[in-house]
N, C-alpha and C positions, 0 to 999 in steps of 0.2 A: 457606465454611472446612467442613470434614471433621470436626464433632464428634467423629464414632465414632472417629477414631485417637487412640492416645495421648500423641503430642507435642500436639495442637492442643491435647487436655485440657488437658497439663501448660500448655500457653501462656493457655488462655484463665482458669484459675486465676489465673495470676499477671495478667491483664489487668485481672481481674475483684478482684485486690487493692488495685490501684492506683484503679483507677475508680472501685470501692464506697467508698474509703474517708472517703470525703467524707461516706457516710449513717453510721459507723460511729458506734459509742460509747453507742448505747440501751440501757441498761439496767430490768428490772426494780426495781419498786419493793420496798424492804428490807423491809419486810413480807410478804415471801414467801420461802417457805424451799424453795427444787426441791431435788432430791436432788441432791448429790457424781454427779460423772463425769471422765472426760476431760479434760486442762486444754487448753481451744483457745485457738485464734491466731486474732490480730485477722482481721477481716475473711473467713477459711476456715471460721472454726469449726477442726471437727474433721475436714473433710475429708480433710485427709492422712492420715488413718490409716483414713481409709475404703474397703474393695475396692466401685470404682465401678463392678463389675459385680453382684458379689454382697453388699447391702450388707450383707441379711437374717445371713450367715455371722459378718461384723464384729462385729453388731451383738449376736450369739449371745457371741462369744467376749467380751467385752467385759462381759457379765455376770459372769465366772468372777473378774475383777479388782472390778468394781464394785457386784454384787450383783444382787437381783431387781429395783430400781427404780436408775437411776441416767439423768445428764442429759448426753445429745450435745448438739454443739454443730454446725449445718448452717448454713454462712453465717453468720447474725447471728442465725437464730432458733435456740430452745432449742428441745429437743426431749425430752420425757419418754420411757423405754426402760425394758417391762414384763417381763421374763422368767420362765420358769416357771410352770406352770400353777398355784400357789397364788395369784401377786402377779397374773395375768391375770384369775383365777376371780375375784380379789377387785375389779378395779376393772369389768370387765363384767358379774359379776352382782350383786354382793352394793353396789357404786355403781352399778349400772346406768341410773342415769337421769344423775347427773353427767357420765359417761364419754359417754354415747349421742351428742355431739357430732362433726361434722367439720371437722376446719381447710380453710382454701382455698391448698390446694395448687394454685401455679401453676398444674400442666398439668395439671390434675383439673379446675380451675375452669374453663380457655380451653372445655374438651371440653362440660362442663354449663351450666355460669352459672348454679349451683346449683339447675337442674330437677332432675325426673324423681326417684329417688328412692336410689340409690347416693348422691352427694353430695351431695343437698340437704340445706337444711339447717332449725332452730326447726320453725313450725308446718306449713309448705310439707313438709317432709320427713313428718311424723308423719300429715298429712291422704294423702300419695302411698301411703305404707306398709300405713296401713290400708286405703286404696283395691288395692293391689295385693294383700295376703294374702286380704281378700271375695273377691276377684276370681280370683283362681289358684284358690281351693275351689269358687267357683259353677261354675267350668270344668274339674271334675274334678281338682285336686290331689289327690294321696291316695284317689280312689275307684276305683274299675271302669272309669269311662268312656275316663280318660286311659292304663290302664294297658288294654287293648284297644289302644288308639295305641300304646302301646311295642311289643309285641307284635307287630301290623302292621308297623312300623315291624325291628324288630327281623329279620321276614321277608326282607323288600329285603335289610337290611345281610348276611343271610346271601348269600343271592342275588348278589349282589353280590362277597364273597369268593369265592365258588365260579367263578364266571367267571372268575378267574386261574388255574385247573387246579393249586392247586399253585405255581406260580412265585414270585419274588421280586415283591411289591409295595410302595409304601407307605404306610400306612394312614391317615396324617393328614387326607386331607380326606374322604375317603366316610366317614370316625366323626365328623369334625367335621359333616357334610353328614345323619349319623342322629340326630346328637341335637340339631342345630337344629329339624330337624322337627320334633317334638316341641313347643319352646317356640312356634315357628312356628301350630301348631295352636289354641294357645291364644289367640295374637293375631289371628291372623289368618283361622283356619279353614281354613286351606291347608296341602299337601304338594308339596315342590320335589322333580325328581329332580335325582339326583345331578348330574348334569352342569347344569343350569339354568344358562344361565351369568348370571342376577341371583345366585341363592344363592352359586354362586361369586365370584363381587364383592365378595357380603357378608361373603363367610367371609371372604376375603382381608386385607378392612378391616379387621377383629377382629381378625384374625390380628398382619396388621403392627402395629395400633397397640398391643396384646399386648405385644410385642418393644419398640418405641420406646420407650413409659413407662417401661418396665423398666429404661433404656439408660443408661450414662455419663454421655450429655449431657441427659437429660430428668433425671438426678440434679443438676448444674450449672446448668438452667435453673430447676429449683425453688429451688434457694439464691439464685439469680441472676438474676432476671427481668427487670428492670429493667435490667440493666445487658449480658445477651446477647439479647433478646427479638430486635434485628434480622437477628442471624444462627444463629438456631436451625434448623435444619433438624429437629428433632426437633417443634417447634410448628409447624411449618408442613403438616411432612408427615399428623402429627396430626388438623389442621385441616380440612386438604382432607380426609382419609378421614371425620372427621365429616362435614363440608358434604355427600357424597355418600352415608352412612347418613341423613342425615336428610332430605335431596330424596327420598329412595327411599320412607322413611315418612311423608312429608307426603303425598305422591303416594297414598300407601294409604289414609288416612282420610278425603282427599278426596273420592275415590272412594267408599268405605264411606257417607261421609256420605250423597250422593245414593240410597241406599237402607235409608237407617237405619229401623229398626222398634221404639220404646220396647218393643214387646211380645213381639217376637224377638230378643233380642239375641244375637248370633251367634258374637261373640267378645271381649277384653278392649277392644279398638279401640271394640266398640260400647258396650259398658258406660260407656265412656270417655267418647262422644259423649251418652249420654244423660245423664250427670253434667252434663255440660254446657251443655245445654240446661235442665239444672232450675236450676244454679247462677246465683243475681240476686242484687249483680252477680257475674261473671265475676272470680273473684281467683285459687282455684286448679286446676281444670279449664282449664284456656286449654291453646292450642294447643302452647305452649313446654315446658308438663308433659309433654303426651300422646307429641310428638320423642321429649323425651331420654326419658322412662319405658320405652317401647319400643325403644329404644336399648337402654337399661339393661341392660333383658329377654332381649332376645337374643342383649347380648355375652356378661352374663353366665348365661345359660341355658344357653349355648352350649360356651364356653371351657372351665371349671370341669369339669364332669362329661363332655364329650369327651377332657381331657386326661389325667383317673382312667384313663380307659379306653384309653387308646393305652399309659400306665404297666400296665397290667394286665395285655396282652398282653407287653407289652416282658417284665414280672418272669415271666411264666410260661412264654418263651422261653430265660428265664435258670435258672429252677430248674423242671426238668422235672416233677421228684419231685411239687413242689408241683401242676403242672400235673396228672399223674396223680391224684394222689388228690382234688381239684375234680372231674375228669371222672369217677371212681368215687363220689361223693359224688351225682351229678347221676344217673347211671347207674340208681345204687339208689333213688331219690327220686320221678326225674323219667321217667327210662327215654327213651322220645321224645315225651312231651305234650311243650304248648307248658308253659314255666316261667312261672309266676307269683307274686306276692307271697308268698299262702300256703308256699309249698314251703320260705323263708327259714328258718322256726321251727322246720324239719324237716333243716335242711340245717348244719348250728353251722361245719361248717369251710370251705365257701365263703362264709358271713359271717364267718368271721373273716379270711379271703382278701381279701375287698374290704375290710373294716377296715384293713388292715395294707396295703394298696395305696394307698386315704387319706392315712392315717397316714405311711409311706414316703417317696410321693407328693409332701406336702409344697405343695401348689398356689397357695395364697394363704401363701407363707412370713415377709411383711412383716404380714402382714393387712393388710387397709384402714383407711387411718390415721384417730384419734380423735381430739377433742377435749373439754377439759370444757366442762362448759354454765354454769357458774356455780365460784365460789369453793369446793375441795374437799379440807378435812383427808385425808390418804391417807397411813396407813405412814406417822409421824409428819411427814411433810412437808405443807406449803400451798400447793398447786397453783392458780393464777388459774384463773379463768375465760380458758379459747380457750386453753388449755394443749394445744399441739400433743402427741398420744400414739400411741408403737406400742407395741399389745400383741400383741409378735412371737409367731406362730404358730409356728415354727420350733421353739423353745422348750419350747414346750407338746407339742407331737408327737412331740420327738426328746429329753423332760424322761427322765433317767434315772432317777428318784425310781418313775415312774411306768410305765416301758419300760426288762423288764429287756438287753437286746440292743437298744437307741435306734437305732443304727445300722446294723440290720443288719434285711433283709427276713425275720420273723420273726412269720407268722403265732399262732403260740402266743401271741402278748401278748395276744389275747384269745378264750384256751383254760381250761379251771381242767385238774385231771390228767387226769381221766375225757373227755373233750374234750367237754365242756359249753358252749357260747359265753357268756363273759365281756363286762359292760359296764366299759369302762375309764372315771371321769370326766374325762381329760388328754385322751378322742379326741373332740377342737375342732376340725375341720378343716371349718367353717362358722362359725369364732367361736362368740360367746355374746352374751347380751343385750340387749338392743332395738335393734341392727344386727345383728344375724345372719341369715343366707343367707334370704331369706324363698323359696325356692324347696328350701330343705332337702328337706322330705319326697317332692318333686318326682326329686328330684336322687336321692335314694336308692334306688326304685323304678327308674330310669331304668340305675342304676347294677348293680342285684340281673338284672334280664329280658337287658337287652345283654348282659353279662359271660356268664351260666348258659347264652343260647343258642347262644353262640358258641363255648365250649370243650363244649357239647352237641354241635357240627356238625363243631368242625375240629379237631385238636391243632397251637398254633404250634410253627414252628422256625425258629431261625437260617437264613437261605441261605448254601449250603456255603460255609466257609469266611472266615465272615461273623464278627468280633468283635460283643459285644452293651456297648457304656458305660452304665454310668446315670448318670454325669455329667448334671447337667441343663443344658437349654441356656438362655442369656440372655434374660431381660424378664421381664415385672413376675410373672407365673405361672413356676413350674417345671414344664417340659414336658420331654418326653423329646428327646435330643439327634436329630435327623432319624436315621432308618435302614427298612430294609426288614426284612420278612415272609413267609414262608413258611405259607397258612392249609392246612394235611393235612387233607382230608375224611376223617371219621371211619368206621369199617366199618359 
């Protein structure tokens, strides 16, 4: 059964309506007070009003009717949606502990089983996040060592772009590979050639799963997992991909264990294996957690940053006058020297453009879902422990109270009248609070060095006669539609 077909999706919903009728009827205890929202139908809830291809757009639109906090029902599960900077910050920052949980969303639970860091729960999440942050810092995140690796990788990327000699090419896998090599250097102390079949296989796995878990079929599977489990192409394909990724990770750390030296830890996997030896009895530093953690960091460390860079080059082609201003500032401040993070403060316009690329690109529009860790009084409502919460990032990054031209690409959002860089509270692409992106400082460093190095060396243009479409592709992340670029070497 092809659940990506619209007709099949409708039939699946109808099937779910009748089959799941037996399970319907559970109501929350009367002591709780969930915010109002659109009236749900039996069984399907509000799925009939949701754009299954881009649900974040429907969720944002509904806030205009129901306000900054409302409840939507997905299947039989009531989900609280938070919209706008004020509501999202209130939850994730002012009530950080209470909103730091993760719901057991079926497709994500199938992938991780609660291991790793992104979708882990309770103490396991706390231990894994603490280890991740500490180890990423130990291996250079935010320091000169990792900056040198990014600079070296940016040279390889420039060489690859130069090899096309100004002719059209698709930059997707190349930028994926360049960014992946940075996190791989921390995880494995290794660098892959861009054409390495192992790397290409891993990138294909991540790219395919990102598309699948954001598909309409995945929305239906998450709403009715027990009903359509047997016929879910999404579940089976995602599962097969995850198994392949995990097999690579297990083989890697098995080999590293043979050469492990506690006094000479080469990378994150070594550090984990040392912790594993020290932990008696073994509880958190298990093989299952290591496998999921490395997979989490590889996928997240590659996907969001590379997607942001791809948006950046597409937007420079779309707005050549902005590209020229960035190149002028690069020439003035850096010239032909290597871009370094210390240059950022001297380059307010480039910094503003990179921030606007992140805002406009809206890479994780629905955020990664949260859950309440206890009963919590929030903005006049009593939310029970375990409530599924969506802090809608698209509603923050496109909040018109904070960004005057929210629907446009407008770098001046981050500049004052004198051209100085200005921070915006509602700039929240890495989310916020205790579940914010663990690799934020690494991503910022990568974005600045890669972006400035590319614009220092090339002017980016669309192929002759090509139109530039800024409509995002379908998927869990908002990536650009497939397109070709021309990298014209600067004189």
